[in-house]
Wavefront OBJ file of the C-alpha trace (Angstrom):
o trace
v -7.407 -29.072 34.466
v -4.285 -29.587 36.357
v -0.751 -29.237 34.681
v -0.323 -32.518 33.852
v -3.239 -32.821 32.325
v -2.717 -29.987 30.473
v 0.754 -31.185 28.991
v -0.819 -34.391 28.093
v -3.701 -32.527 25.815
v -0.664 -30.165 24.431
v 1.195 -33.041 22.959
v -1.477 -36.255 22.174
v 0.659 -37.641 20.265
v 4.517 -38.666 19.983
v 4.868 -37.005 16.194
v 3.653 -33.380 18.019
v 6.222 -33.474 20.195
v 8.258 -30.853 18.952
v 9.963 -27.532 19.874
v 11.721 -26.845 22.932
v 9.334 -24.861 25.715
v 10.992 -21.614 27.401
v 8.652 -20.804 29.648
v 5.629 -22.528 30.790
v 2.714 -20.932 32.977
v -0.307 -22.266 34.554
v -3.270 -20.031 34.876
v -6.028 -21.061 36.169
v -7.384 -23.023 33.762
v -5.445 -21.692 31.046
v -1.913 -22.644 30.059
v 0.222 -20.832 28.302
v 3.772 -21.895 26.644
v 6.690 -20.606 24.376
v 8.166 -22.358 22.461
v 11.442 -22.614 20.063
v 11.335 -24.538 16.445
v 14.579 -25.204 14.911
v 14.488 -24.238 10.911
v 11.807 -26.617 8.854
v 10.262 -28.585 11.671
v 7.321 -30.143 11.141
v 4.321 -31.155 13.105
v 2.176 -34.139 11.175
v -1.777 -33.153 11.271
v -2.981 -33.839 14.343
v -6.118 -32.352 16.947
v -6.604 -31.580 19.677
v -9.367 -31.642 22.299
v -8.919 -28.073 23.608
v -8.894 -24.195 21.779
v -5.802 -23.805 20.778
v -4.166 -19.935 20.307
v -0.594 -19.648 18.944
v 1.089 -16.516 18.786
v 4.595 -15.710 16.324
v 6.962 -14.130 18.153
v 9.632 -15.154 16.167
v 10.240 -16.353 12.660
v 7.369 -17.872 10.265
v 5.289 -20.824 10.482
v 3.167 -22.387 7.519
v 0.106 -24.634 8.317
v -2.814 -27.050 6.605
v -6.343 -26.115 8.244
v -9.404 -27.242 7.408
v -8.159 -27.902 4.312
v -6.822 -24.243 3.681
v -2.736 -23.091 4.218
v -2.429 -20.191 6.326
v 1.130 -18.592 7.294
v 2.219 -17.070 10.513
v 4.569 -14.159 10.620
v 6.231 -12.554 13.442
v 3.031 -11.200 15.815
v 0.540 -13.207 13.920
v -1.887 -15.597 15.548
v -2.700 -18.946 14.251
v -5.739 -20.177 15.946
v -7.812 -24.187 16.187
v -10.564 -24.947 17.481
v -11.119 -28.263 19.225
v -10.822 -31.140 17.025
v -9.736 -29.143 14.460
v -7.342 -31.318 12.482
v -3.988 -28.619 11.490
v -0.725 -29.403 10.277
v 2.375 -27.065 10.500
v 5.842 -26.475 9.856
v 8.495 -23.733 11.336
v 10.265 -21.731 8.217
v 14.092 -21.633 6.967
v 14.954 -19.772 10.185
v 12.948 -21.348 12.658
v 10.478 -19.704 14.892
v 9.265 -19.122 18.585
v 5.500 -19.393 19.004
v 3.297 -18.607 22.504
v 0.847 -21.486 22.420
v -2.549 -21.251 24.443
v -4.357 -23.858 25.509
v -8.422 -22.724 26.583
v -10.610 -25.354 27.812
v -13.235 -26.764 25.270
v -16.102 -25.842 27.933
v -15.193 -22.150 28.309
v -16.181 -21.479 24.446
v -19.022 -23.127 23.882
v -20.620 -23.697 20.823
v -17.013 -25.207 18.412
v -18.814 -24.320 15.059
v -16.639 -21.379 13.930
v -18.223 -19.584 10.807
v -15.770 -20.280 7.517
v -15.155 -16.679 7.383
v -13.067 -17.001 10.864
v -10.443 -19.058 8.697
v -9.680 -14.628 7.678
v -10.252 -13.046 10.922
v -6.931 -12.572 13.035
v -6.493 -11.000 16.123
v -4.966 -8.268 16.595
v -1.378 -8.740 17.414
v -0.934 -5.785 19.723
v -3.984 -7.900 21.842
v -1.414 -11.189 21.318
v 1.123 -8.956 22.771
v -0.197 -8.092 25.604
v -0.729 -11.527 26.501
v 2.229 -12.427 26.116
v 3.554 -9.452 28.020
v 0.637 -10.344 30.504
v 2.208 -14.090 30.892
v 6.157 -12.522 31.455
v 5.373 -10.238 34.029
v 3.085 -12.754 36.177
v -0.151 -11.059 36.417
v -3.126 -12.319 38.689
v -4.722 -15.259 36.445
v -7.712 -13.850 36.016
v -6.254 -10.876 33.458
v -4.481 -13.543 32.109
v -7.431 -15.863 31.216
v -9.140 -12.608 30.291
v -7.183 -11.930 27.469
v -7.012 -15.314 26.543
v -10.649 -15.555 26.482
v -10.923 -12.254 24.315
v -8.480 -13.147 21.869
v -10.828 -16.613 21.177
v -13.858 -13.856 20.783
v -12.401 -11.860 18.345
v -11.789 -15.322 16.603
v -15.527 -16.236 16.579
v -16.593 -12.527 15.924
v -19.465 -13.652 18.075
v -21.428 -11.300 20.338
v -24.585 -10.373 22.490
v -27.056 -8.279 22.814
v -27.840 -7.169 26.288
v -30.162 -4.117 27.004
v -29.803 -4.721 30.814
v -27.427 -5.992 33.377
v -28.464 -9.337 34.767
v -28.475 -10.241 37.939
v -25.459 -12.418 38.143
v -23.763 -9.901 36.310
v -24.265 -7.445 39.431
v -23.179 -9.952 41.959
v -19.923 -10.852 40.048
v -19.035 -6.498 39.746
v -19.799 -6.856 43.301
v -17.161 -9.939 44.129
v -14.538 -8.460 41.486
v -14.879 -5.029 43.753
v -13.637 -7.345 46.861
v -10.410 -7.180 48.264
v -8.627 -10.130 47.379
v -10.478 -10.382 44.012
v -7.167 -10.309 41.917
v -6.637 -14.020 42.860
v -9.857 -15.393 41.410
v -9.510 -16.760 37.894
v -12.719 -16.997 35.261
v -13.562 -20.347 36.526
v -14.521 -19.112 40.015
v -16.540 -16.398 38.965
v -18.653 -19.067 36.653
v -19.222 -21.326 39.625
v -20.360 -18.521 41.262
v -22.505 -16.306 38.970
v -24.171 -20.012 37.855
v -23.247 -19.323 33.955
v -20.614 -20.635 31.476
v -17.212 -18.622 31.709
v -17.379 -18.247 27.629
v -21.130 -16.807 28.707
v -19.621 -15.061 31.860
v -17.645 -13.128 29.462
v -19.686 -12.058 26.644
v -22.261 -10.941 28.854
v -19.381 -9.039 30.923
v -17.679 -7.312 27.882
v -21.404 -6.338 26.529
v -22.828 -4.982 29.759
v -19.655 -3.272 31.478
v -17.649 -2.349 28.423
v -14.683 -4.364 29.267
v -13.708 -7.926 29.858
v -13.283 -9.233 33.769
v -9.781 -8.907 33.951
v -9.620 -5.320 32.642
v -12.044 -4.466 35.148
v -10.352 -5.753 38.026
v -7.416 -3.769 36.782
v -8.994 -0.774 36.510
v -10.355 -0.745 40.135
v -6.330 -1.599 40.835
v -5.369 1.847 39.188
v -8.158 3.941 41.145
v -6.917 2.325 44.325
v -3.809 3.760 43.428
v -4.616 6.928 42.182
v -6.276 7.220 45.903
v -3.285 6.140 47.836
v -0.799 8.587 45.539
v -2.811 11.176 46.513
v -2.495 10.978 50.255
v 0.976 10.582 49.509
v 1.523 8.200 52.566
v 3.543 5.598 50.347
v 6.253 4.962 48.318
v 4.609 4.757 44.778
v 7.463 1.169 44.404
v 5.446 0.274 47.634
v 1.106 0.971 46.356
v 2.605 -0.943 43.265
v 3.563 -3.581 45.356
v 0.494 -4.055 47.898
v -1.786 -3.261 43.904
v -0.525 -6.152 42.966
v 1.635 -4.679 39.815
v 5.179 -6.649 39.525
v 7.583 -3.658 40.159
v 7.437 0.322 39.963
v 7.663 0.358 36.166
v 5.074 -2.422 35.388
v 2.915 0.183 37.670
v 3.532 3.531 36.075
v 3.051 1.840 31.984
v -0.468 0.808 33.733
v -1.681 3.802 35.098
v -0.165 5.989 32.325
v -2.278 4.464 29.729
v -5.725 4.161 31.679
v -5.021 7.930 33.663
v -3.202 9.839 31.199
v 0.169 11.061 32.752
v 2.745 8.920 35.075
v 2.179 8.025 39.220
v 4.765 10.538 40.182
v 3.169 13.299 37.818
v -0.226 12.560 39.289
v 0.717 12.916 43.120
v 2.880 16.025 42.543
v -0.445 17.172 41.148
v -2.094 17.361 44.327
v 0.647 18.164 46.135
v 0.538 20.830 44.376
v -2.694 22.118 45.652
l 1 2 3 4 5 6 7 8 9 10 11 12 13 14 15 16 17 18 19 20 21 22 23 24 25 26 27 28 29 30 31 32 33 34 35 36 37 38 39 40 41 42 43 44 45 46 47 48 49 50 51 52 53 54 55 56 57 58 59 60 61 62 63 64 65 66 67 68 69 70 71 72 73 74 75 76 77 78 79 80 81 82 83 84 85 86 87 88 89 90 91 92 93 94 95 96 97 98 99 100 101 102 103 104 105 106 107 108 109 110 111 112 113 114 115 116 117 118 119 120 121 122 123 124 125 126 127 128 129 130 131 132 133 134 135 136 137 138 139 140 141 142 143 144 145 146 147 148 149 150 151 152 153 154 155 156 157 158 159 160 161 162 163 164 165 166 167 168 169 170 171 172 173 174 175 176 177 178 179 180 181 182 183 184 185 186 187 188 189 190 191 192 193 194 195 196 197 198 199 200 201 202 203 204 205 206 207 208 209 210 211 212 213 214 215 216 217 218 219 220 221 222 223 224 225 226 227 228 229 230 231 232 233 234 235 236 237 238 239 240 241 242 243 244 245 246 247 248 249 250 251 252 253 254 255 256 257 258 259 260 261 262 263 264 265 266 267 268 269 270
């Protein structure tokens, strides 16, 4: 799906062309758009041929989906299955939303259980998706976060007791230099399974998404370079695909438990 096709699908009817776009990013087959809406903006009933996740960044949104009302407040996440008719309106103070399009073919069976209507993804994961888009992270990480959000809505999983051969091949591919430029579609084609099945089985057998796996590899490689003390922290961060020194520091501290500077100092002390 190219960017022009994505825009066409994002606004399938004139009544849905509302709001002002702040930014739009094409991350592989996932399209993420941030839009602001004036107070009391209304979108008449419509449906999409893709799955959609809407993160409420500011303000409030009320909607009707599958005959039931839902309310989205700051940090909340609203979702729509492909072909799911819905209508919505922004609150009296307006709203800012982060729209994420996920291709129909990625999510498999679209028949979501009724209990899914009462299941909202974790706001923290939604904020991580927005932060990833703002930081222009590798598309594999953004795609993986989008699929993780959708998986939380579905509440579905797979039981796998041993890694299939195609998972081992995928891991080997992700360990190669330049893997951060790959997309989920690339991994799906290489493994011979659908994107949805790949992400579910990968998490079930490896314990994280493909995007998280590549991020952890980059942190591990960063730790090795820090221990050698040959390059500046900023140079290491940029070489590994982090947006800047601060971004590398945040991710490194979250995964390792200390800052890159403290990690390097510990090796120099020994």
